[in-house]
C-alpha positions in Angstrom: 89.3 167.5 263.1 89.6 163.8 264.0 92.5 163.1 266.4 94.5 159.9 265.6 97.0 157.9 267.6 99.3 155.6 265.7 100.4 152.4 267.4 103.0 150.2 265.7 106.4 148.9 266.8 107.9 149.6 263.4 109.0 153.2 263.2 109.0 153.1 259.4 105.4 152.0 259.3 104.4 154.8 261.7 106.3 157.3 259.6 104.6 156.1 256.5 101.2 156.3 258.1 101.8 159.7 259.5 102.9 161.0 256.1 99.9 159.4 254.4 97.4 160.7 256.9 98.9 164.2 256.7 97.2 164.5 253.3 93.8 164.2 254.8 92.4 167.6 255.7 90.2 166.4 258.5 92.7 164.1 260.3 95.4 165.1 262.8 98.0 162.5 264.0 98.4 163.7 267.6 100.8 161.1 268.9 102.5 157.8 268.2 103.2 154.7 270.4 105.7 151.9 269.7 104.0 149.3 271.9 100.7 148.5 273.4 101.9 149.3 276.9 102.2 153.0 275.9 98.7 153.2 274.6 96.8 154.1 277.8 99.2 156.8 278.7 99.1 158.3 275.2 95.3 158.2 275.2 95.2 160.0 278.6 97.7 162.6 277.4 96.5 163.3 273.9 92.8 162.3 273.9 92.6 160.8 270.4 89.3 160.0 268.7 90.6 157.0 266.9 93.6 154.6 267.5 95.1 153.0 264.5 96.7 149.9 266.0 99.0 147.1 264.9 98.2 143.6 266.4 101.7 142.2 266.9 103.9 144.2 269.2 106.7 142.9 271.4 105.6 143.7 275.0 101.9 144.3 274.9 100.1 143.4 271.7 97.3 145.4 270.1 94.6 143.0 271.4 95.5 143.4 275.0 95.8 147.2 274.4 92.4 147.3 272.8 90.9 145.4 275.7 92.4 147.8 278.2 91.0 150.7 276.2 87.6 149.2 276.0 87.5 149.1 279.8 88.1 152.9 280.0 85.3 155.5 280.2 84.6 157.0 276.8 87.4 155.1 275.0 88.5 156.1 271.4 87.5 153.8 268.6 90.2 151.2 267.6 91.0 150.3 264.0 93.2 147.2 263.8 95.9 146.9 261.1 96.7 143.3 260.2 98.8 141.3 257.8 96.7 138.1 258.5 99.9 136.2 259.4 98.1 135.0 262.5 94.4 134.8 261.9 93.5 133.8 265.4 94.8 137.1 266.6 92.3 138.9 264.4 89.4 137.0 266.0 90.7 137.9 269.4 91.0 141.6 268.3 87.3 141.4 267.2 86.4 140.0 270.6 88.3 142.8 272.3 86.0 145.4 270.7 87.9 146.7 267.7 85.6 148.8 265.5 87.5 148.2 262.2 89.9 145.8 260.5 92.2 146.7 257.7 95.0 144.9 255.9 98.3 146.7 256.0 98.3 147.0 252.2 95.0 148.9 252.2 95.1 151.9 249.9 95.5 155.2 251.8 92.1 156.6 250.8 90.4 153.5 252.4 92.4 153.9 255.6 91.3 157.5 255.8 87.7 156.4 255.2 87.9 153.8 257.9 89.1 156.4 260.4 86.2 158.7 259.4 83.7 155.9 259.6 84.6 154.6 263.0 84.8 158.1 264.3 81.2 158.6 263.1 80.1 155.4 265.0 80.2 153.1 262.0 82.3 150.0 261.5 84.9 149.3 258.9 85.3 145.7 257.7 86.7 145.3 254.2 85.3 142.5 252.0 88.6 140.7 252.1 88.6 140.8 255.9 85.0 139.7 256.1 85.6 136.6 253.9 88.6 135.6 256.0 86.9 136.1 259.3 83.9 134.1 258.1 86.1 131.2 257.0 88.0 131.4 260.3 84.9 131.2 262.5 83.0 128.8 260.3 83.7 125.7 262.3 80.4 123.8 262.4 78.9 126.0 259.7 75.4 124.5 260.0 75.2 125.1 263.7 76.5 128.6 263.4 74.0 129.4 260.6 71.2 128.0 262.7 72.2 130.0 265.7 72.5 133.2 263.6 69.1 132.6 262.1 67.6 132.1 265.6 69.1 135.4 266.8 67.9 137.3 263.7 64.4 135.9 264.2 64.2 137.8 267.5 64.4 141.1 265.7 61.5 143.3 264.6 61.1 143.8 260.9 62.8 147.3 261.1 65.6 146.0 263.3 66.2 143.2 260.8 66.4 145.7 257.9 69.0 147.6 259.8 70.9 144.5 260.7 71.0 143.3 257.1 72.2 146.8 256.0 75.0 146.6 258.6 75.9 143.2 257.2 76.2 144.7 253.8 78.7 147.2 255.2 76.5 150.2 254.9 77.2 153.3 257.1 74.6 154.8 259.4 74.0 157.6 256.9 73.5 155.1 254.0 71.1 153.0 256.1 69.2 156.2 257.0 68.8 157.1 253.3 67.8 153.6 252.2 65.2 153.1 255.0 64.0 156.7 255.1 65.1 157.2 258.7 67.1 159.8 260.5 70.7 158.9 261.4 69.8 159.2 265.1 67.1 156.6 264.6 69.5 154.3 262.9 72.0 154.7 265.7 69.3 153.8 268.2 68.4 150.7 266.2 72.1 149.7 266.1 72.3 150.1 269.9 69.3 147.9 270.4 70.8 145.3 268.0 73.9 145.1 270.1 71.8 144.3 273.1 69.4 141.9 271.4 72.1 140.0 269.5 74.4 140.0 272.5 77.4 141.4 270.5 79.9 144.2 271.3 80.0 146.2 268.0 78.6 146.5 264.5 81.4 144.4 263.0 80.1 141.4 265.0 76.5 142.2 263.8 77.9 142.0 260.2 79.6 138.7 260.9 76.3 137.3 262.4 74.4 138.4 259.3 77.0 136.8 257.0 77.0 133.6 259.0 73.2 133.4 258.6 73.7 133.7 254.8 71.5 136.8 254.8 72.0 139.7 252.3 
């Protein structure tokens, strides 16, 4: 059973998410929080596996809360819910180590899948979110593409194959099946990619691959 903590300052949103997630047999909403300042205490008390977190909250936003969680030993995975009303906040959430990004109008089945994926150590970045993030970080697109190419060039052929698969949004299990590897070996490759590419999570690997224009 995957233990989930809901964090949103809107009680109606939390109620809707709780009702929706109750339909998933393998998920258990163990607690709710109305602000980021309540997150650490709720995590200590209820030990969730995944935190489903809004970005904008009145006292401590989801970015600051995610950063606090990332500094804890063995933190839960964080999936950020966003409306994209403030795109720069999404970039900051990425830098804070969020493992997944979903729009608030994401269909319930995809929210459930995102929770399952990040709990399994995968990332969840919907195509819509990927496109928006790429456009946001584009800046000097030529320089970013060159930097991304240089980083990917440091990888072994197998590491590159895994990186490209992560960039396509494949899960560890899907990558394992495609490349005829064990899931444990794929996880080991992903861990090495984080070090070699100097990124914090697989979502950032995907963005790097996208910036390089690789497929």
